N, C-alpha and C positions, 0 to 999 in steps of 0.2 A: 292354230298356230300347226302348222304339222313339222313332228319335228322326228328327226330320224339319228341313230348311232353317229353315224360321220359327222353330223352336225356337232352333238356335243363335244365328240373327240375332237375336231377342228377347233373348236372355239379353246377348250382346255391348251391343248400341247401348242397351238400359235399363240394366243392372246393370252390368255389366263398361266400357264405354270410353262413353258418354255420347256418343251419333250427335249430339247439339245444338252437343257443342263442335267439330265440325270446321271449319274453315274456310272462309270462303266461296269460295274460289279450288276448294277439294277435292271429292273426289265418292267419299264411302264410302258402303260399303252394297250392296248385290244388284249385281250386273257382268251375268250370265247367269242367270237363273231357271226352269228347266224344272216348275214347279208343286211344291205343298207333298205329293204324294202321295208322293213319292218318300223311301224311306226312307233316312238317311245311316247305316253300320254301319261306314265309312272314309274317314277325310279327309285329303287330302295340304294341309301350310303349304309357304308359300316365300313369298321376299319378292317377287318380280315374276312376273307371269307368260309366259310365254316359249311355245315348241313343245316345249321337252323337257320343259316342267314339264307340260304337258297328258298329252303321250306317255306321263310318267310315270306319273299317276294312271289313264289307260288302264289300263297294266302291270299297276300294284298293285291295280284295283277300288275306287277310289275314285270315291265319286260325288258327290263337292263339291271343291272345293280354296278355300282359303281365302289370302289374298295382303294382304300390307300397302301396294303400291302397285299402286290402281286400274289394271283394262283400259283403261277407258275415262276420260282427261283433257280432251281436247278434243272435241268434237261431233263426231259421223262421220255422213255424208252417206248412203253408201253401204255394203254388204257385197261386197269382191271378193277373191277369193280370188289376185289377183296380188299383194296386198298383205298385210305381215305380221298385220294384228289383224285383216284378213280372212280367213287362215288360223285363225289361232287361235279365232275366234270359231264358224266351223264346224266346224272340228274340233271342239272342247268340245260344241257342240250334237250332232254325230253322232254322240258318243258316252253321250250322254246325261250329259252332266257340268257342274253347276255351278257357279258362283265367284261367292264373296263379297270383296269386300275391304274393307279397317280402313286406314285409314290415319292424320291427323292426330289424329282421336279417340282414335286408340292412344296419338298420341305424348304427349297430353295428359291422361289416363288416372292417377287415383290407381297403379295397377298397373302404370307406363308402363314405357318402355325403358331409360331414365335413371334409373330407381328398380332397375332389376335390374341395369345395368352397376355403378350403389353395391355396390348387396350382394355382387356380384364380389369390388368392390377391397375389401371390408368397410369400407366408408365410413358414416358420418353421413349422413343426408341432414340439411340445418338450416334449407332454405330452397327452398320452390320455390313458385312458378317462376320463371326468372331474366329472360322478358319474357313480358309479361302478353297473352297475345290477345284474353281478350273476360271474361263474365260468364256466370254461370250465371243464365239466366231463376229467379227463383224465385217464390212465391205465397202469401198469407195464405189457408190454405182454413177456411170454417165448416162446421158442421152442427149441425143442433137436432134432440133425437132423445128420444123418453119416458125416464124417471130409468131403469123395470126393461130396458129395450134396448137403455141408453148402453153396456154394458161390450162386450156384441157387436161393434158398430159399432166401438168405440174397436179394439177388435184386430184388428178388419176394416181399417179406414180405416189404420193404423200400418205392419200388415204392409204394404199394399199401397204405402206410402207411402215404406217401408224406412226409417223416422223415426229421423234419427240425429245430434245435435248433439253433436260432438265425439268422446268418448269414451260420450256416451251413447244408449239405442236408444230406442224408443218414445216419443216427446220430443211431448206434447201438452199442451193446457189444457183444463181441464172446467170450468164454470158453470153453474150453477142459476139458469136463468131459468123463463116464464112464457110459455107458447105462445097462443097465441088464434085461431082459425079457425070459419068457419061452413062445414062440407060442404053444394055444391049437390046439387039432384037427381038430377043423374047420379053424382054419387059412390058410392065405395062404402068407407067411413072405416071404418079399423081401430079409431078410437077417438071414440066419439060418433054421432049419428045425422044423416040426411039437413037441410039446412035447419033446424038448430038449435045456436044460438052455442054454444063448446066452450072450455073453458078446463084446459089440460094443463102439470101440472111436468114440467120439462122439463132435459133437460144441452144445454149449447150444449161444441161439441167445436173445439177452434180449434189448428191445426197448419201448420209451413211445409213447402213443396210443390214440390219441383223440376219442371221445363218435363215433363221424360222420363215423370214419374207421374201426369200428371193424371187420364191416360184411366182406370188402373190404378187407380186414387181414386176416382172418378165408378162405374166396374164393382164396386167394394166397396159403395159407402153404397148402391147400387143392388138386391143380393141380400142386406145384412146389415139393413135398414133395414124398420121393421115398416109405415112409413107408405105410401099409396097413392103420395102426391105428394112426399117428403122433398124439402128446400129448403135447398139449399146453396150455395156461392160463391166465386168464387176472386176475388182483388185481388192484381191485378201488385204488387210489392214493386221501389220506386224502385233500390235496389243489392242484388247477390247478391254469390256467392262468386266471386271473381276464379278464373281459369285460365290455363294457359299453356305453352310451351316451356322446359325446360331445367331445370336445380335448380343448388343448390349444397351439396357436401356438404366433410365433414369426415374426413378420413383418420386412420387412425389412430397416425401418428406425424409427424414431419416426412422431407422427401425432398427428394436433391438431384433437377434433372432425370433426370441420368440411372438413378438408382436409379428411380424411378420410369417411366420409359419399363421398365425391366428388371421392375418390380412388372406394368405392361403386359402383357408376353411371357407372364410368367410364370399370372399369373389369369387373361387373356381368352385367351390362344392364339394374339394378332394375330401376323403373317406382315411386313405393309406397315405399317411409322410414319415419318412425318414432321413435321416443328414447324419454327416459325419462328424458331427460338433453337436454341444449343448448348450454352447457361448460364444457371444462374437460382441467385438464393439459393435457398436450404432454404425450404419451404412444406409446409404442410399442410391449406391449403383449395382446394379446387378447382372447376368448375363443369363440369359434364356435359350437354351438349346433340347428341342425336343428330342422324344425315344431315345435312340443308345448312345446317350453321347455325355458320357462320364467324363471319359477319358483326357475331355475337352477345356478340363480345370488348367494344362499348362497352357492354353490358349488366356485367359482368365489371368495367370498369372504374370503372361507378359502386358496385358493391359490392365495392369491394375487392380482388378474385380477383385472382391474378396468371396461372393455368391455367385454360386450357378446353380441354375434351379433345371433339373434332365428330369430321366428315368436311368435303371438299369444302373444301380452302385453297384461298383462289386467290392471285395473286400481289399483289394490292394490299391485301388483307386483311392479309398475312403479314407486309407491311413496315407499313405504316397498326400494327398492334397489337403489333410487335416498338417501334418508335418510340415506343409509348406505354406498356410494361413490361409488355405482354398477349404471354403465350408460346401458343403455338394449336398444340395435337396434333393433329395427322389420323389417324384409325385408318381410315378408309376410308370413305364414306356406306356402302358395300354391309355392311363386316362391323359398321360400327354401330349394324345396323337389324336385321340376321340372326342377333345374337349371341340376341334375344329370342326366337328361334322357340320353342325349346328349354321355355321360360317358358310361352308361350302354348299350347304341347302339353300341358303337365303342367293346365293350368288347364282346359282341354277334355275331359280324361281324365277328370279328376276329376269334373268337372260332370256328362256324357251319358256314361259309361262306352264309349266307343266308343275305334276304332282311330285314332290318330292320326299319319301318315307326315310328316315333314320330308326334303325336296327339298333339296339341299346343291347350288346352282347357279354356275357355273362365275365367274368373277372377272370382273365389268363392264370392270376393268381391268386387264392385266398387266403386272406390273411388270418389268423385265429386269433383271438384278441381274450 
């Protein structure tokens, strides 16, 4: 199977983790792109782009590095070998290595980091998101087609649209209508003749389309539709489906705080765990929000959740949350996200049948005990 960088980027950005859902301040997607003629036989996953990660990609023969944290957050005005970011850019390009990064769009995806953590804890997701980031832009799409072509157009459109509502696939409505048109002298009509009015029994197909699939749907219509000039439209809907960070999950039983800490050590193999409490009444409901999400304890309070699993616990959040009765458990920013790399590797191996390696990085913060 020949795999190109664009194949991987398109799959992640449209199907796995909609890139339109990334936060406004984020910079997910292509970081260093050396062209789509490069075939990817092996890629390296890591949380961050470091010089060690690039050296590992060179040593193991990887054509592509895929990270969670983008290489470019602030804009840069020059590439200087005397700076850390400059060295990384030069090193990657010299060795024909492209870099993709997917950050907040992975954080809010259906198959996200928090869902992975919940699964490892045998916890059932009961509500997501914990904090709302935005709404997916959705459009009502419609196209009319002759009756004898309606099945072909329906199949093409619903496939391109990945049409799904809840647990139902290939969702669309079909209505019988009458179409009228008069081809002009420059036309080459499928039905009728130039300059003669025509009336045709048609099927009007309507469905809901996410913004990320609009171009795919247009392409599908143009390929499958028999008319020389198929008529279609998109009408933006006022409300879409909400997405955001974190989730609420139900554990399989009640746990004391000490028992839950031991569960985290056992199931997630975590070395460094800290919290803002030393005791808590037994609980079975938790919130999970990977990365730097300690401030979302306020949303936990609104939802009646007493335990938040996250990273980057800061002094004032620790005190304010404790006084409000919310226990924040910090498993570090790095670990709360790197735990997901195994899951992402599994997805990419299954989809593209390529070698996927994972780079274990040195801990960003060293704990002395």
